[in-house]
N, CA, C and O atoms as a DFTB+ gen file, in Angstrom:
716 C
 N C O
     1  1     -30.317     126.732      52.277
     2  2     -30.144     125.803      51.186
     3  2     -31.466     125.079      50.966
     4  3     -32.047     124.546      51.912
     5  1     -31.934     125.056      49.758
     6  2     -33.184     124.353      49.455
     7  2     -32.874     123.076      48.699
     8  3     -31.902     122.996      47.948
     9  1     -33.739     122.054      48.918
    10  2     -33.576     120.774      48.216
    11  2     -34.880     120.441      47.542
    12  3     -35.956     120.736      48.064
    13  1     -34.788     119.848      46.423
    14  2     -35.962     119.413      45.693
    15  2     -36.335     118.024      46.194
    16  3     -35.696     117.036      45.830
    17  1     -37.367     117.947      47.026
    18  2     -37.771     116.669      47.593
    19  2     -38.571     115.812      46.625
    20  3     -38.795     114.626      46.866
    21  1     -39.001     116.430      45.519
    22  2     -39.744     115.661      44.524
    23  2     -38.817     114.703      43.781
    24  3     -39.258     113.654      43.310
    25  1     -37.552     115.052      43.674
    26  2     -36.569     114.218      42.983
    27  2     -35.357     113.999      43.892
    28  3     -34.300     114.585      43.657
    29  1     -35.497     113.169      44.920
    30  2     -34.365     112.956      45.832
    31  2     -33.219     112.266      45.090
    32  3     -33.444     111.559      44.108
    33  1     -31.992     112.477      45.566
    34  2     -30.871     111.799      44.905
    35  2     -31.047     110.289      45.023
    36  3     -31.581     109.786      46.012
    37  1     -30.590     109.580      44.001
    38  2     -30.744     108.124      44.051
    39  2     -29.745     107.549      45.044
    40  3     -28.576     107.929      45.090
    41  1     -30.246     106.642      45.814
    42  2     -29.429     105.963      46.803
    43  2     -29.217     104.547      46.293
    44  3     -30.173     103.834      45.985
    45  1     -27.954     104.149      46.208
    46  2     -27.732     102.792      45.684
    47  2     -28.342     101.755      46.612
    48  3     -28.309     101.892      47.835
    49  1     -28.890     100.732      46.014
    50  2     -29.451      99.632      46.788
    51  2     -28.338      98.743      47.303
    52  3     -27.160      99.005      47.056
    53  1     -28.702      97.710      48.008
    54  2     -27.678      96.799      48.518
    55  2     -26.951      96.125      47.359
    56  3     -27.534      95.855      46.309
    57  1     -25.658      95.859      47.576
    58  2     -24.881      95.162      46.549
    59  2     -25.415      93.757      46.393
    60  3     -25.749      93.099      47.379
    61  1     -25.495      93.297      45.165
    62  2     -25.930      91.908      45.001
    63  2     -24.893      90.979      45.622
    64  3     -23.690      91.212      45.502
    65  1     -25.355      89.951      46.270
    66  2     -24.447      89.013      46.919
    67  2     -23.756      88.116      45.916
    68  3     -24.227      87.926      44.794
    69  1     -22.658      87.581      46.331
    70  2     -21.931      86.607      45.521
    71  2     -22.771      85.340      45.470
    72  3     -23.327      84.925      46.487
    73  1     -22.867      84.732      44.320
    74  2     -23.595      83.474      44.197
    75  2     -22.794      82.322      44.771
    76  3     -21.597      82.452      45.024
    77  1     -23.456      81.199      44.976
    78  2     -22.766      80.012      45.470
    79  2     -21.716      79.543      44.475
    80  3     -21.926      79.592      43.263
    81  1     -20.602      79.096      44.993
    82  2     -19.549      78.463      44.200
    83  2     -19.120      77.219      44.955
    84  3     -19.286      77.127      46.171
    85  1     -18.574      76.277      44.231
    86  2     -18.030      75.087      44.873
    87  2     -16.516      75.218      44.894
    88  3     -15.861      75.306      43.855
    89  1     -15.983      75.229      46.100
    90  2     -14.547      75.276      46.307
    91  2     -14.059      73.866      46.609
    92  3     -14.736      73.097      47.291
    93  1     -12.893      73.539      46.101
    94  2     -12.267      72.255      46.373
    95  2     -11.141      72.514      47.366
    96  3     -10.203      73.259      47.082
    97  1     -11.248      71.888      48.536
    98  2     -10.263      72.074      49.601
    99  2      -9.595      70.734      49.877
   100  3     -10.267      69.734      50.128
   101  1      -8.260      70.724      49.828
   102  2      -7.501      69.514      50.145
   103  2      -7.035      69.575      51.590
   104  3      -6.628      70.629      52.078
   105  1      -7.098      68.433      52.273
   106  2      -6.705      68.292      53.674
   107  2      -5.521      67.335      53.753
   108  3      -5.456      66.356      53.010
   109  1      -4.596      67.618      54.646
   110  2      -3.509      66.700      54.915
   111  2      -3.045      66.876      56.349
   112  3      -3.044      67.987      56.880
   113  1      -2.652      65.774      56.972
   114  2      -2.112      65.821      58.332
   115  2      -1.222      64.607      58.522
   116  3      -1.578      63.494      58.136
   117  1      -0.036      64.836      59.132
   118  2       0.812      63.688      59.447
   119  2       1.348      63.723      60.874
   120  3       2.249      62.959      61.220
   121  1       0.802      64.601      61.695
   122  2       1.163      64.656      63.106
   123  2      -0.111      64.610      63.955
   124  3      -1.153      65.121      63.546
   125  1      -0.024      64.003      65.122
   126  2      -1.167      63.964      66.025
   127  2      -2.216      62.969      65.565
   128  3      -1.932      62.043      64.806
   129  1      -3.441      63.182      66.044
   130  2      -4.566      62.323      65.672
   131  2      -5.077      62.813      64.317
   132  3      -6.012      63.610      64.240
   133  1      -4.455      62.328      63.269
   134  2      -4.658      62.845      61.913
   135  2      -6.111      62.783      61.458
   136  3      -6.651      63.773      60.964
   137  1      -6.744      61.630      61.621
   138  2      -8.132      61.485      61.163
   139  2      -9.060      62.407      61.937
   140  3      -9.917      63.068      61.349
   141  1      -8.894      62.454      63.237
   142  2      -9.735      63.326      64.073
   143  2      -9.549      64.785      63.671
   144  3     -10.519      65.540      63.590
   145  1      -8.304      65.181      63.421
   146  2      -8.016      66.564      63.028
   147  2      -8.701      66.912      61.716
   148  3      -9.296      67.982      61.592
   149  1      -8.621      66.028      60.749
   150  2      -9.246      66.309      59.446
   151  2     -10.760      66.397      59.585
   152  3     -11.383      67.298      59.023
   153  1     -11.346      65.483      60.317
   154  2     -12.809      65.534      60.502
   155  2     -13.225      66.798      61.259
   156  3     -14.244      67.408      60.934
   157  1     -12.445      67.190      62.261
   158  2     -12.751      68.411      63.018
   159  2     -12.601      69.651      62.134
   160  3     -13.391      70.589      62.240
   161  1     -11.601      69.658      61.272
   162  2     -11.413      70.794      60.369
   163  2     -12.573      70.892      59.375
   164  3     -13.036      71.993      59.075
   165  1     -13.041      69.764      58.866
   166  2     -14.186      69.780      57.952
   167  2     -15.427      70.313      58.659
   168  3     -16.192      71.093      58.091
   169  1     -15.617      69.886      59.898
   170  2     -16.755      70.383      60.685
   171  2     -16.626      71.885      60.905
   172  3     -17.616      72.612      60.822
   173  1     -15.422      72.349      61.184
   174  2     -15.193      73.785      61.404
   175  2     -15.482      74.579      60.139
   176  3     -16.071      75.658      60.210
   177  1     -15.078      74.066      58.987
   178  2     -15.371      74.733      57.708
   179  2     -16.876      74.826      57.517
   180  3     -17.374      75.844      57.036
   181  1     -17.607      73.783      57.886
   182  2     -19.064      73.784      57.700
   183  2     -19.749      74.862      58.526
   184  3     -20.870      75.263      58.214
   185  1     -19.080      75.340      59.585
   186  2     -19.663      76.373      60.439
   187  2     -19.233      77.789      60.044
   188  3     -19.642      78.757      60.685
   189  1     -18.420      77.919      59.006
   190  2     -18.021      79.257      58.563
   191  2     -19.229      80.003      58.019
   192  3     -20.149      79.385      57.483
   193  1     -19.237      81.332      58.152
   194  2     -20.339      82.088      57.555
   195  2     -20.323      81.912      56.037
   196  3     -19.263      81.787      55.423
   197  1     -21.497      81.905      55.458
   198  2     -21.682      81.814      54.005
   199  2     -21.229      80.483      53.410
   200  3     -20.994      80.389      52.205
   201  1     -21.106      79.455      54.248
   202  2     -20.850      78.094      53.777
   203  2     -22.129      77.309      53.988
   204  3     -22.643      77.233      55.104
   205  1     -22.642      76.724      52.915
   206  2     -23.915      76.015      53.031
   207  2     -23.783      74.496      52.976
   208  3     -24.717      73.784      53.345
   209  1     -22.628      73.984      52.518
   210  2     -22.488      72.535      52.421
   211  2     -21.006      72.180      52.379
   212  3     -20.202      72.884      51.768
   213  1     -20.660      71.079      53.037
   214  2     -19.307      70.530      52.987
   215  2     -19.446      69.023      52.814
   216  3     -20.050      68.344      53.646
   217  1     -18.887      68.512      51.736
   218  2     -18.887      67.064      51.479
   219  2     -17.449      66.580      51.544
   220  3     -16.625      66.971      50.718
   221  1     -17.140      65.729      52.523
   222  2     -15.787      65.239      52.738
   223  2     -15.609      63.873      52.085
   224  3     -16.459      62.992      52.222
   225  1     -14.513      63.710      51.384
   226  2     -14.190      62.435      50.737
   227  2     -13.789      61.406      51.790
   228  3     -13.597      61.739      52.959
   229  1     -13.667      60.165      51.363
   230  2     -13.039      59.188      52.251
   231  2     -11.599      59.634      52.553
   232  3     -10.958      60.286      51.729
   233  1     -11.109      59.278      53.726
   234  2      -9.737      59.599      54.108
   235  2      -8.803      58.530      53.559
   236  3      -9.130      57.343      53.573
   237  1      -7.647      58.954      53.077
   238  2      -6.663      58.023      52.517
   239  2      -5.311      58.265      53.181
   240  3      -4.964      59.393      53.529
   241  1      -4.564      57.192      53.346
   242  2      -3.220      57.288      53.925
   243  2      -2.218      57.323      52.790
   244  3      -2.314      56.548      51.839
   245  1      -1.237      58.243      52.898
   246  2      -0.227      58.392      51.853
   247  2       1.151      58.584      52.475
   248  3       1.278      58.936      53.648
   249  1       2.163      58.348      51.677
   250  2       3.547      58.557      52.086
   251  2       3.821      60.058      52.065
   252  3       3.318      60.776      51.201
   253  1       4.624      60.528      53.028
   254  2       4.986      61.947      53.077
   255  2       5.740      62.337      51.814
   256  3       6.570      61.576      51.317
   257  1       5.448      63.517      51.300
   258  2       6.104      64.048      50.113
   259  2       6.971      65.222      50.539
   260  3       6.486      66.165      51.165
   261  1       8.246      65.166      50.203
   262  2       9.195      66.229      50.514
   263  2       9.607      66.919      49.214
   264  3       9.229      66.485      48.126
   265  1      10.369      67.974      49.332
   266  2      10.844      68.685      48.146
   267  2      11.593      67.767      47.192
   268  3      11.524      67.937      45.975
   269  1      12.313      66.789      47.750
   270  2      13.092      65.878      46.908
   271  2      12.368      64.564      46.614
   272  3      12.982      63.626      46.106
   273  1      11.069      64.482      46.926
   274  2      10.290      63.306      46.583
   275  2       9.684      62.624      47.790
   276  3       9.731      63.155      48.899
   277  1       9.102      61.421      47.575
   278  2       8.462      60.687      48.669
   279  2       9.471      60.310      49.745
   280  3      10.622      59.996      49.444
   281  1       9.030      60.342      51.005
   282  2       9.885      60.005      52.143
   283  2       9.172      58.971      53.012
   284  3       8.421      59.333      53.917
   285  1       9.408      57.678      52.737
   286  2       8.727      56.640      53.508
   287  2       9.168      56.577      54.969
   288  3       8.515      55.908      55.770
   289  1      10.252      57.252      55.337
   290  2      10.729      57.273      56.718
   291  2       9.972      58.294      57.578
   292  3       9.952      58.179      58.803
   293  1       9.356      59.279      56.943
   294  2       8.617      60.331      57.659
   295  2       7.249      59.800      58.071
   296  3       6.753      58.842      57.480
   297  1       6.636      60.418      59.084
   298  2       5.268      60.012      59.441
   299  2       4.345      60.127      58.220
   300  3       4.403      61.108      57.479
   301  1       3.498      59.115      58.024
   302  2       2.587      59.111      56.885
   303  2       1.482      60.148      57.045
   304  3       1.166      60.591      58.150
   305  1       0.913      60.516      55.918
   306  2      -0.172      61.491      55.885
   307  2      -1.519      60.799      55.801
   308  3      -1.641      59.693      55.274
   309  1      -2.518      61.470      56.326
   310  2      -3.903      61.175      56.002
   311  2      -4.361      62.358      55.175
   312  3      -4.184      63.511      55.571
   313  1      -4.955      62.069      54.016
   314  2      -5.416      63.105      53.103
   315  2      -6.891      62.927      52.802
   316  3      -7.440      61.831      52.912
   317  1      -7.518      64.023      52.420
   318  2      -8.917      64.021      51.998
   319  2      -9.148      65.284      51.178
   320  3      -8.291      66.164      51.103
   321  1     -10.301      65.349      50.579
   322  2     -10.750      66.531      49.836
   323  2     -12.189      66.801      50.245
   324  3     -12.969      65.878      50.482
   325  1     -12.524      68.075      50.324
   326  2     -13.920      68.453      50.569
   327  2     -14.387      69.363      49.452
   328  3     -13.639      70.201      48.950
   329  1     -15.637      69.179      49.078
   330  2     -16.316      70.125      48.187
   331  2     -17.118      71.042      49.093
   332  3     -18.004      70.597      49.823
   333  1     -16.800      72.320      49.038
   334  2     -17.371      73.313      49.937
   335  2     -18.227      74.275      49.125
   336  3     -17.708      75.006      48.282
   337  1     -19.521      74.281      49.370
   338  2     -20.408      75.230      48.702
   339  2     -20.441      76.493      49.546
   340  3     -20.809      76.463      50.720
   341  1     -20.049      77.604      48.931
   342  2     -19.882      78.833      49.692
   343  2     -20.152      80.063      48.837
   344  3     -20.104      80.022      47.608
   345  1     -20.438      81.163      49.537
   346  2     -20.527      82.471      48.897
   347  2     -19.366      83.357      49.341
   348  3     -19.298      84.527      48.965
   349  1     -18.453      82.802      50.142
   350  2     -17.261      83.551      50.536
   351  2     -16.385      83.788      49.312
   352  3     -16.270      82.913      48.453
   353  1     -15.778      84.944      49.226
   354  2     -14.807      85.203      48.164
   355  2     -13.618      84.264      48.364
   356  3     -13.312      83.898      49.499
   357  1     -12.949      83.871      47.295
   358  2     -11.852      82.906      47.436
   359  2     -10.759      83.361      48.401
   360  3     -10.274      82.552      49.192
   361  1     -10.363      84.613      48.358
   362  2      -9.324      85.102      49.260
   363  2      -9.750      85.061      50.710
   364  3      -8.939      84.776      51.591
   365  1     -11.022      85.344      50.967
   366  2     -11.547      85.283      52.340
   367  2     -11.579      83.832      52.809
   368  3     -11.191      83.533      53.939
   369  1     -12.038      82.940      51.949
   370  2     -12.065      81.518      52.300
   371  2     -10.651      81.033      52.612
   372  3     -10.449      80.327      53.600
   373  1      -9.681      81.397      51.793
   374  2      -8.306      80.963      52.045
   375  2      -7.810      81.479      53.393
   376  3      -7.162      80.740      54.134
   377  1      -8.104      82.725      53.716
   378  2      -7.713      83.261      55.023
   379  2      -8.344      82.493      56.162
   380  3      -7.699      82.254      57.182
   381  1      -9.602      82.102      56.003
   382  2     -10.279      81.326      57.045
   383  2      -9.694      79.916      57.147
   384  3      -9.614      79.357      58.241
   385  1      -9.286      79.341      56.019
   386  2      -8.631      78.031      56.058
   387  2      -7.315      78.122      56.822
   388  3      -6.986      77.227      57.600
   389  1      -6.562      79.196      56.604
   390  2      -5.311      79.382      57.344
   391  2      -5.582      79.523      58.848
   392  3      -4.822      79.008      59.668
   393  1      -6.656      80.216      59.203
   394  2      -7.011      80.369      60.616
   395  2      -7.361      79.008      61.230
   396  3      -7.011      78.744      62.380
   397  1      -8.038      78.155      60.484
   398  2      -8.375      76.809      60.977
   399  2      -7.101      75.987      61.161
   400  3      -6.981      75.245      62.135
   401  1      -6.143      76.113      60.230
   402  2      -4.856      75.441      60.414
   403  2      -4.216      75.891      61.731
   404  3      -3.733      75.071      62.511
   405  1      -4.221      77.201      61.963
   406  2      -3.630      77.745      63.196
   407  2      -4.340      77.199      64.435
   408  3      -3.690      76.880      65.430
   409  1      -5.664      77.090      64.380
   410  2      -6.423      76.545      65.506
   411  2      -5.988      75.124      65.845
   412  3      -6.112      74.685      66.988
   413  1      -5.476      74.410      64.842
   414  2      -5.041      73.021      65.036
   415  2      -3.537      72.911      65.235
   416  3      -2.964      71.833      65.076
   417  1      -2.897      74.026      65.583
   418  2      -1.484      73.997      65.931
   419  2      -0.523      73.980      64.764
   420  3       0.633      73.591      64.930
   421  1      -0.964      74.390      63.586
   422  2      -0.085      74.404      62.416
   423  2       1.065      75.373      62.647
   424  3       0.859      76.522      63.040
   425  1       2.276      74.896      62.397
   426  2       3.472      75.733      62.445
   427  2       4.122      75.682      61.076
   428  3       4.167      74.629      60.441
   429  1       4.624      76.817      60.623
   430  2       5.210      76.913      59.285
   431  2       6.717      77.176      59.381
   432  3       7.187      78.282      59.114
   433  1       7.462      76.129      59.770
   434  2       8.910      76.284      59.899
   435  2       9.641      75.771      58.671
   436  3      10.677      76.317      58.291
   437  1       9.115      74.738      58.054
   438  2       9.802      74.079      56.955
   439  2       8.822      73.836      55.822
   440  3       7.742      73.280      56.025
   441  1       9.211      74.259      54.625
   442  2       8.351      74.015      53.468
   443  2       8.241      72.505      53.248
   444  3       9.244      71.791      53.222
   445  1       7.015      72.043      53.091
   446  2       6.695      70.633      52.885
   447  2       7.114      69.775      54.079
   448  3       7.391      68.586      53.927
   449  1       7.159      70.387      55.273
   450  2       7.533      69.657      56.478
   451  2       6.317      68.985      57.099
   452  3       5.196      69.079      56.599
   453  1       6.584      68.302      58.207
   454  2       5.509      67.640      58.946
   455  2       4.535      68.702      59.456
   456  3       4.928      69.834      59.739
   457  1       3.246      68.319      59.571
   458  2       2.252      69.293      60.024
   459  2       1.048      68.616      60.654
   460  3       0.678      67.489      60.327
   461  1       0.460      69.365      61.572
   462  2      -0.763      68.883      62.220
   463  2      -1.946      68.997      61.271
   464  3      -2.869      68.184      61.324
   465  1      -1.921      70.010      60.398
   466  2      -3.019      70.209      59.454
   467  2      -2.555      71.107      58.323
   468  3      -1.929      72.144      58.543
   469  1      -2.876      70.686      57.111
   470  2      -2.615      71.495      55.921
   471  2      -3.927      71.571      55.153
   472  3      -4.530      70.546      54.834
   473  1      -4.362      72.786      54.860
   474  2      -5.575      73.001      54.068
   475  2      -5.186      73.815      52.845
   476  3      -4.677      74.928      52.975
   477  1      -5.420      73.270      51.666
   478  2      -5.109      73.967      50.415
   479  2      -6.383      74.215      49.634
   480  3      -7.221      73.325      49.492
   481  1      -6.524      75.431      49.129
   482  2      -7.627      75.753      48.226
   483  2      -7.175      75.343      46.826
   484  3      -6.320      75.993      46.224
   485  1      -7.749      74.274      46.324
   486  2      -7.342      73.684      45.045
   487  2      -8.023      74.390      43.883
   488  3      -7.378      74.713      42.885
   489  1      -9.301      74.628      44.004
   490  2     -10.066      75.287      42.944
   491  2     -11.251      75.995      43.584
   492  3     -11.704      75.636      44.671
   493  1     -11.737      77.003      42.884
   494  2     -12.909      77.750      43.337
   495  2     -13.737      78.012      42.086
   496  3     -13.512      78.988      41.370
   497  1     -14.706      77.122      41.833
   498  2     -15.476      77.223      40.595
   499  2     -14.511      77.229      39.419
   500  3     -13.587      76.418      39.352
   501  1     -14.737      78.154      38.496
   502  2     -13.856      78.296      37.332
   503  2     -12.882      79.452      37.488
   504  3     -12.210      79.826      36.527
   505  1     -12.795      80.024      38.683
   506  2     -11.943      81.207      38.870
   507  2     -10.478      80.854      38.728
   508  3     -10.034      79.747      39.032
   509  1      -9.741      81.860      38.246
   510  2      -8.302      81.727      38.080
   511  2      -7.626      82.917      38.727
   512  3      -8.129      84.039      38.665
   513  1      -6.489      82.670      39.346
   514  2      -5.713      83.744      39.955
   515  2      -4.254      83.333      39.956
   516  3      -3.920      82.196      40.288
   517  1      -3.388      84.263      39.583
   518  2      -1.957      83.987      39.661
   519  2      -1.279      84.894      40.686
   520  3      -0.059      85.063      40.671
   521  1      -2.079      85.471      41.569
   522  2      -1.563      86.280      42.660
   523  2      -0.736      85.378      43.580
   524  3      -1.122      84.237      43.831
   525  1       0.389      85.875      44.080
   526  2       1.238      85.067      44.961
   527  2       0.498      84.555      46.180
   528  3       0.811      83.475      46.681
   529  1      -0.480      85.312      46.671
   530  2      -1.221      84.909      47.871
   531  2      -2.366      83.966      47.561
   532  3      -2.847      83.268      48.454
   533  1      -2.812      83.930      46.311
   534  2      -3.963      83.103      45.942
   535  2      -3.795      82.621      44.509
   536  3      -4.084      83.343      43.556
   537  1      -3.321      81.382      44.376
   538  2      -3.150      80.805      43.051
   539  2      -4.279      79.809      42.812
   540  3      -4.432      78.826      43.537
   541  1      -5.059      80.090      41.780
   542  2      -6.183      79.220      41.411
   543  2      -6.132      78.924      39.928
   544  3      -5.983      79.838      39.117
   545  1      -6.254      77.660      39.563
   546  2      -6.251      76.508      40.456
   547  2      -4.874      76.337      41.106
   548  3      -3.890      76.934      40.669
   549  1      -4.823      75.521      42.148
   550  2      -3.569      75.258      42.848
   551  2      -2.531      74.783      41.822
   552  3      -2.826      73.897      41.020
   553  1      -1.328      75.354      41.834
   554  2      -0.370      75.083      40.747
   555  2       0.157      73.655      40.664
   556  3       0.665      73.270      39.612
   557  1       0.061      72.863      41.708
   558  2       0.579      71.490      41.651
   559  2      -0.512      70.428      41.791
   560  3      -0.207      69.236      41.834
   561  1      -1.752      70.836      41.859
   562  2      -2.833      69.864      42.079
   563  2      -2.895      68.813      40.974
   564  3      -3.210      67.656      41.249
   565  1      -2.603      69.189      39.746
   566  2      -2.748      68.266      38.615
   567  2      -1.792      67.082      38.688
   568  3      -1.974      66.104      37.964
   569  1      -0.773      67.150      39.550
   570  2       0.206      66.078      39.646
   571  2       0.154      65.353      40.993
   572  3       1.081      64.616      41.330
   573  1      -0.900      65.550      41.754
   574  2      -0.984      64.976      43.100
   575  2      -2.165      64.019      43.224
   576  3      -3.318      64.438      43.334
   577  1      -1.857      62.742      43.204
   578  2      -2.915      61.744      43.352
   579  2      -3.624      61.868      44.688
   580  3      -4.814      61.569      44.778
   581  1      -2.918      62.306      45.739
   582  2      -3.546      62.417      47.052
   583  2      -4.577      63.537      47.107
   584  3      -5.323      63.648      48.080
   585  1      -4.623      64.368      46.068
   586  2      -5.679      65.364      45.905
   587  2      -6.706      64.860      44.892
   588  3      -7.911      64.901      45.139
   589  1      -6.217      64.389      43.762
   590  2      -7.108      64.040      42.647
   591  2      -7.995      62.831      42.940
   592  3      -9.182      62.855      42.614
   593  1      -7.451      61.776      43.547
   594  2      -8.266      60.578      43.788
   595  2      -9.395      60.823      44.791
   596  3     -10.521      60.399      44.531
   597  1      -9.147      61.491      45.930
   598  2     -10.279      61.786      46.814
   599  2     -11.309      62.706      46.153
   600  3     -12.509      62.547      46.375
   601  1     -10.855      63.657      45.352
   602  2     -11.767      64.555      44.644
   603  2     -12.632      63.745      43.690
   604  3     -13.846      63.939      43.625
   605  1     -12.006      62.843      42.955
   606  2     -12.738      62.001      42.007
   607  2     -13.764      61.124      42.729
   608  3     -14.832      60.850      42.182
   609  1     -13.450      60.682      43.953
   610  2     -14.398      59.878      44.732
   611  2     -15.667      60.669      45.056
   612  3     -16.743      60.087      45.197
   613  1     -15.544      61.986      45.174
   614  2     -16.703      62.839      45.461
   615  2     -17.459      63.252      44.206
   616  3     -18.676      63.437      44.244
   617  1     -16.741      63.398      43.091
   618  2     -17.340      63.952      41.877
   619  2     -16.696      63.307      40.652
   620  3     -15.620      63.715      40.215
   621  1     -17.369      62.296      40.107
   622  2     -16.823      61.558      38.963
   623  2     -16.646      62.442      37.730
   624  3     -15.857      62.103      36.847
   625  1     -17.349      63.550      37.649
   626  2     -17.234      64.446      36.500
   627  2     -16.357      65.665      36.767
   628  3     -16.391      66.634      36.009
   629  1     -15.572      65.618      37.844
   630  2     -14.772      66.783      38.238
   631  2     -13.810      67.214      37.132
   632  3     -13.259      66.400      36.391
   633  1     -13.634      68.547      37.058
   634  2     -12.703      69.139      36.103
   635  2     -11.814      70.117      36.858
   636  3     -12.307      70.965      37.602
   637  1     -10.511      69.999      36.669
   638  2      -9.560      70.943      37.242
   639  2      -9.317      72.019      36.189
   640  3      -8.759      71.719      35.133
   641  1      -9.717      73.260      36.444
   642  2      -9.550      74.313      35.442
   643  2      -8.117      74.342      34.900
   644  3      -7.146      74.216      35.645
   645  1      -8.023      74.511      33.603
   646  2      -6.761      74.580      32.852
   647  2      -6.048      73.242      32.705
   648  3      -5.009      73.177      32.050
   649  1      -6.580      72.168      33.300
   650  2      -5.899      70.875      33.217
   651  2      -6.802      69.751      32.733
   652  3      -6.302      68.708      32.312
   653  1      -8.105      69.933      32.780
   654  2      -9.014      68.934      32.245
   655  2      -9.684      68.070      33.297
   656  3      -9.689      68.370      34.491
   657  1     -10.252      66.978      32.792
   658  2     -11.013      66.078      33.652
   659  2     -10.096      65.417      34.677
   660  3      -9.011      64.943      34.342
   661  1     -10.545      65.393      35.919
   662  2      -9.760      64.796      36.996
   663  2      -9.545      63.311      36.725
   664  3      -8.465      62.793      37.009
   665  1     -10.539      62.615      36.187
   666  2     -10.390      61.189      35.876
   667  2      -9.246      60.970      34.884
   668  3      -8.493      60.005      35.016
   669  1      -9.110      61.849      33.900
   670  2      -8.022      61.726      32.924
   671  2      -6.667      62.005      33.573
   672  3      -5.677      61.345      33.257
   673  1      -6.624      62.980      34.475
   674  2      -5.376      63.289      35.173
   675  2      -4.938      62.106      36.038
   676  3      -3.755      61.766      36.072
   677  1      -5.890      61.477      36.737
   678  2      -5.590      60.311      37.565
   679  2      -5.064      59.177      36.692
   680  3      -4.061      58.548      37.032
   681  1      -5.730      58.912      35.571
   682  2      -5.292      57.833      34.675
   683  2      -3.883      58.103      34.155
   684  3      -3.062      57.188      34.087
   685  1      -3.600      59.334      33.793
   686  2      -2.274      59.695      33.273
   687  2      -1.198      59.468      34.347
   688  3      -0.129      58.933      34.053
   689  1      -1.483      59.874      35.584
   690  2      -0.510      59.675      36.664
   691  2      -0.286      58.191      36.943
   692  3       0.843      57.777      37.206
   693  1      -1.348      57.387      36.890
   694  2      -1.193      55.943      37.089
   695  2      -0.363      55.346      35.951
   696  3       0.473      54.474      36.185
   697  1      -0.590      55.810      34.726
   698  2       0.194      55.335      33.588
   699  2       1.675      55.673      33.739
   700  3       2.535      54.945      33.242
   701  1       1.972      56.781      34.428
   702  2       3.353      57.211      34.640
   703  2       3.962      56.527      35.869
   704  3       5.113      56.789      36.218
   705  1       3.196      55.654      36.522
   706  2       3.710      54.916      37.663
   707  2       3.637      55.644      38.982
   708  3       4.267      55.224      39.952
   709  1       2.876      56.740      39.043
   710  2       2.713      57.476      40.306
   711  2       1.848      56.665      41.252
   712  3       1.049      55.831      40.828
   713  1       2.020      56.926      42.552
   714  2       1.188      56.277      43.564
   715  2       0.389      57.288      44.305
   716  3      -0.376      56.933      45.202
């Protein structure tokens, strides 16, 4: 078999890498040392591959939210939001967030139940997904002050894709008497 070495077959070059995107990650914990857990989870996210920056909001205490509404009898939550600059694909980032929850003893027995750590991917740049495993933006973020207010504290110009400016969403919820 002879080959023409003057014109070798083209070999594809390396795939271009994904550019940086800013992911919005919401944190919540109502069991254990809540503040320590959230700070440790943020530190762990900062050490993920292809993550170049993590900015954590101030931590806020909130009443537990159940399927049927607020539950002041349940242990209170500490919540925060982080802006995560990353080149990880959104699905990969979400999988790594779930692994971090597991590292902190997260158990999934009851929907909206008590937890040592909850990490939600709220938004990933302008990307949208309606896949059952990855919904972007998060389908209930627009109605959750415990997500929107910490996010607004980090980025006064924040926009939740498909819902508008976070400042407007916060004002609307306050007008409706939400806490």
